Structures are given as structure tokens and as C-alpha cells.
C-alpha positions in Angstrom: 64.0 116.4 56.7 67.7 116.1 55.9 69.8 113.1 56.8 73.5 113.6 57.4 76.4 111.5 58.5 78.1 112.7 61.7 81.2 110.5 62.2 79.4 107.3 61.4 76.1 108.3 63.0 73.0 108.8 60.8 71.3 112.0 62.0 67.9 113.2 60.6 67.6 117.0 61.0 64.0 118.2 61.2 62.3 121.6 61.6 59.4 122.5 63.9 56.9 122.3 61.0 57.9 118.7 60.3 57.5 117.4 63.9 53.8 116.5 63.6 54.2 114.4 60.5 57.1 112.3 62.0 59.0 112.0 58.6 61.6 109.7 60.0 59.0 106.9 60.4 58.6 106.7 56.6 62.2 107.3 55.6 63.7 104.7 53.4 67.1 105.4 54.9 68.3 104.1 58.3 68.3 106.8 61.0 70.1 106.6 64.4 69.1 110.0 65.8 66.4 112.6 65.0 67.5 116.1 65.9 65.9 119.5 66.1 68.3 122.4 66.5 67.3 125.3 68.8 63.7 124.1 69.2 61.2 126.9 70.0 59.6 126.8 73.4 56.2 126.1 71.7 57.5 122.7 70.6 59.0 121.5 73.9 55.9 119.6 75.2 55.3 117.9 71.8 59.0 117.0 71.6 58.9 115.4 75.1 55.7 113.5 74.2 57.5 112.1 71.1 60.4 110.9 73.2 63.0 113.7 72.4 65.4 114.9 75.1 65.8 118.7 75.2 69.5 119.3 76.0 72.5 121.6 75.6 74.4 120.6 72.5 77.8 120.9 74.3 78.7 120.3 78.0 81.4 122.2 79.8 83.1 120.3 82.7 84.3 122.7 85.4 85.5 122.5 89.0 86.1 125.3 91.6 89.8 124.9 92.6 89.3 126.2 96.2 92.2 127.4 98.4 94.1 124.2 98.6 94.2 120.6 97.3 93.3 119.1 100.6 90.0 120.9 100.6 89.3 120.0 97.0 89.8 116.3 97.7 87.6 116.5 100.8 84.6 117.2 98.5 85.0 113.8 96.8 83.7 110.5 98.0 86.0 108.0 99.6 86.5 105.8 96.6 87.3 108.7 94.3 89.9 110.0 96.8 91.4 106.5 97.0 91.6 106.1 93.2 93.3 109.5 92.9 95.8 108.8 95.7 96.6 105.4 94.4 97.3 106.7 90.9 99.4 109.6 92.2 101.4 107.4 94.5 102.3 105.0 91.7 103.1 107.7 89.2 105.1 109.9 91.5 107.2 107.0 92.7 108.4 106.2 89.2 108.0 109.3 87.0 109.5 112.7 86.8 107.0 115.5 86.5 107.7 119.0 85.3 105.7 122.2 84.7 106.6 124.4 81.7 105.2 128.0 81.9 106.0 128.7 78.2 105.5 126.4 75.2 108.5 126.1 73.0 109.1 123.5 70.2 111.4 121.4 72.4 108.5 121.0 74.9 105.5 120.9 72.6 106.7 118.7 69.7 107.4 115.5 71.7 103.9 116.0 73.3 102.3 116.4 69.9 104.0 113.2 68.7 102.5 111.3 71.6 99.1 113.0 71.3 99.0 112.3 67.5 99.7 108.6 68.1 96.8 108.4 70.6 94.4 110.3 68.3 95.3 108.0 65.4 94.0 105.0 67.4 90.5 106.6 67.6 87.8 105.7 65.0 87.0 109.4 64.4 89.9 111.2 66.0 90.9 114.6 64.9 94.4 115.8 65.8 93.3 119.3 66.8 96.4 120.1 68.8 98.7 119.1 65.9 96.8 121.4 63.6 97.1 124.2 66.1 100.9 123.9 66.7 101.7 127.3 65.4 98.9 128.9 67.4 100.0 127.1 70.5 103.6 128.3 70.1 103.1 131.8 68.8 99.5 132.9 69.4 98.2 135.5 71.8 96.8 132.9 74.1 98.8 131.9 77.2 99.5 128.2 77.8 101.5 126.0 80.1 102.3 122.3 80.0 102.6 119.5 82.5 104.8 116.6 81.4 105.7 113.2 82.9 108.8 111.3 81.9 110.0 107.8 82.6 113.8 108.4 82.2 114.1 110.1 78.9 110.8 108.9 77.5 107.8 111.2 77.6 104.9 109.0 78.8 102.2 111.7 79.4 101.4 115.3 79.4 98.7 117.9 79.1 98.6 121.4 77.6 96.6 124.0 79.6 95.3 127.4 78.5 95.1 130.3 81.0 91.8 132.3 80.5 91.9 135.4 82.6 88.5 136.6 81.4 87.0 133.3 82.7 89.1 133.2 85.8 89.9 129.6 84.7 92.6 127.3 83.4 91.3 125.1 80.6 92.9 121.7 80.2 92.8 121.6 76.4 94.9 118.6 75.3 96.2 115.5 77.0 97.8 112.2 76.1 99.5 109.3 77.9 101.1 106.0 76.7 99.0 102.9 76.7 101.0 101.5 79.6 100.4 104.5 81.8 96.8 104.9 80.7 96.2 101.6 82.5 97.7 103.2 85.7 95.4 106.2 85.4 98.3 108.7 84.8 95.7 111.2 83.5 94.4 111.7 87.0 97.8 112.7 88.3 98.5 115.0 85.3 95.1 116.7 85.8 95.7 117.3 89.4 99.1 118.7 88.7 97.6 121.1 86.2 94.9 122.1 88.7 97.6 122.6 91.4 99.4 125.0 89.0 96.2 126.8 88.2 95.5 127.2 91.9 99.0 128.6 92.5 98.5 131.1 89.7 95.4 132.3 91.4 92.6 131.0 89.2 89.3 130.1 90.6 88.1 127.5 88.1 89.5 124.6 86.1 87.7 123.1 83.1 88.2 119.7 81.7 87.0 120.1 78.1 83.8 120.7 76.2 82.1 117.6 74.9 79.2 116.7 72.6 76.2 115.8 74.8 75.9 112.3 73.4 78.1 109.8 75.3 78.3 106.5 73.4 79.3 108.2 70.1 82.7 110.1 70.0 83.1 109.7 73.7 82.0 106.8 75.9 79.7 106.9 79.0 82.7 105.9 81.1 84.3 109.3 80.5 81.3 110.9 82.2 81.9 108.9 85.4 85.7 109.5 85.2 85.2 113.3 85.2 82.5 113.2 88.0 84.9 111.2 90.1 87.6 113.8 89.5 85.5 116.4 91.2 84.1 118.1 88.0 80.5 118.9 87.2 79.1 119.7 83.8 76.9 122.6 82.8 75.6 123.7 79.4 78.5 125.3 77.6 76.6 128.5 77.1 76.2 128.9 80.8 80.0 129.2 81.4 82.0 130.6 78.5 80.5 129.7 75.1 78.5 132.5 73.4 77.7 130.2 70.5 76.3 127.4 72.7 72.8 126.3 71.8 70.2 123.7 72.7 69.0 120.8 70.6 66.4 118.1 71.0 67.4 114.5 70.3 65.4 111.4 69.7 67.5 108.2 70.0 66.1 105.7 67.6 68.8 103.0 67.4 72.0 102.0 69.2 73.4 100.3 66.1 76.1 102.9 65.6 76.3 103.9 69.3 78.1 102.1 72.1 75.7 101.3 74.9 74.7 102.5 77.3 74.2 105.8 75.5 74.1 108.7 77.9 72.4 112.1 77.3 72.0 114.9 79.7 68.7 116.8 79.3 67.1 119.6 81.1 65.1 118.5 84.2 62.6 121.3 83.7 61.9 124.3 81.5 65.4 125.6 80.8 64.1 129.2 80.6 63.8 129.0 84.4 65.7 126.0 85.6 69.0 124.9 84.1 69.4 121.7 86.2 70.3 118.6 84.2 69.0 115.0 84.4 70.6 111.9 82.8 68.9 109.6 80.3 70.5 106.2 79.7 69.5 104.5 76.5 70.1 100.8 76.4 68.7 97.6 74.8 68.5 96.1 78.3 66.8 98.7 80.6 66.0 96.1 83.3 69.7 95.1 83.4 71.2 98.6 83.6 72.0 100.1 87.0 71.4 103.9 86.8 73.3 104.4 90.0 76.6 104.0 88.1 75.9 107.4 86.5 74.5 109.3 89.5 76.1 112.7 90.2 75.5 115.4 92.8 74.6 117.9 90.1 72.0 115.7 88.4 68.3 115.9 89.3 67.7 112.2 88.3 68.9 109.3 86.2 66.4 107.5 84.0 66.8 104.4 81.9 64.9 103.6 78.7 65.2 101.7 75.5 65.8 103.6 72.2 63.1 104.2 69.7 59.7 105.9 69.6 
């Protein structure tokens, strides 16, 4: 068993041969999560019995754009539609929106400055877009940008990659000022990006790939936000990621996780059924309402305390 630090989270990595001996129980070091990477099918029952959740390591959020925005919005529940319309009405009455079909320094650099400021506020943020500036400007991949200005000030934007082989636009990077974050400007920017993707003839939009452990680098609220935007998540390997893989996680402690911690595991044997279920880990199972994290694509939502 190896214990590694993953952005402040203590993760014990075990092999199938170590599972029976439960080495994490006798470890002198604190462990937050026990993980087996690509567990063989022969271990699945024993892992479940020990409290592990078999899950895709990464989740891809995708939505079918449909023929028009009215039809897309019709799929959402009333509250989600109201939240989106409220955010758009406020933003579009004050801000100037623009779509830029080609990234040039005059467009990209102000966005990267705003994006870098937001990432710097994160405990474990990595300014990926800043590091990829040259690739975004001069690489072979095709990008467009949606920007929002309040007068001369850039207050929000997103950079979107066009992926013809996936028939999709991928919303890669986004950032908004703190003031406009409180007014849900991201909703308006994403819908503008999706509108552009639809006009370009793409079938799908994706809203990022995320580690399947909400409560660590991302919070459980982000899951609900994306569901309410009309997106659904699937294992990354089921959409576009040839390197996507499964892992099994045992959540032992929430000390270095923000609760509730949300994990999406397979509802059945993934060899035959790729449906996902949600597992909420909290120190107060009786006081946690699982309905907050229900989604049409989930088989169920369970609540339990960490540890086993």
C-alpha cells in the first residue's frame, strides 16, 4: 500500500492482493480515501462488501443541443428555466456580449488575466488556460470565445473548442468577476456558447471533465448546477476519452473533504450496465436530504457516513 497526497487529500493506493488484509486499518498514517485503480471484475463483490464505490475516475458532462434553444429549455424543470431566464434577463440588460470566431491576443489575453485571478483564489487551482496560451492561439485545434463586457471592462467569458470528430463543442475555460458570479453570469455565457455551437451545426455540448469526487477540488453544488443547466454526466471513456478508466474508492474520513462528499458509482455491473448512482457521504446522514442531488440520469441517491 502506498499513501500519496493528492491536493491535500491523503489517498492510500492498494492492489487487489492487498484487499483482503485491509492494510489501511493498521496504517500509522492518516488516510482519507482508499483507492484501487482499474479493479478486476473478480474483486468487485469484495470491494462492495468492504464499502468501496466502483466508479469512473472522470465524468464528462454533455448535453444534446437539439434544433433550437426553445426545445432545449423545454427539457428542464420550471425552476431551472426560471433561474436561467432570470440570469439572462439581468445580464443582457446591462452587459454587451460578443462571439469571436478566432482567438487572437487582443481577445484572449484579457480573458486569461481574469481567468488567472479566479484560479489564484482556489486552494489548489491550476491555471491551465494560461499555460496553454500559445496552443490556444496557434495550435491546430479550433476555438471560439464568448465575452461579456460592462462598458470597457471584461466581466466574464468562456473559451470553447470545436471538436468535429466528436460532433461537439467543448466549453473548456470560463471565468467571471465576483460581482457577476453572484448574478449567475456563467449560465448566460454557457447558453451563448451553446447557441453558437448549435448555429455551427454541432450536435453536442460538453461542460468539462471532472474528477469523480465532489467535495475535493470541486464541490457538490457544481453537480447540481450542471444538472440544472440541462447537462448529464457519463463516464469519460463512454464519450471521448480513450484513456478513461474505472477506480474503486472507500471514503474513510471527511476531514479534508467538504461535506457532503458526492461520488457517482455504477448502479450495476459496468460490463453490462453503465447507469450511474449517487452516493453522498456525510457525518450527518439523517440530516441530509438526498433529493437535492437527484437527477434524471441517476438510478438512485444513497446517503451514508464515511468509514468502514
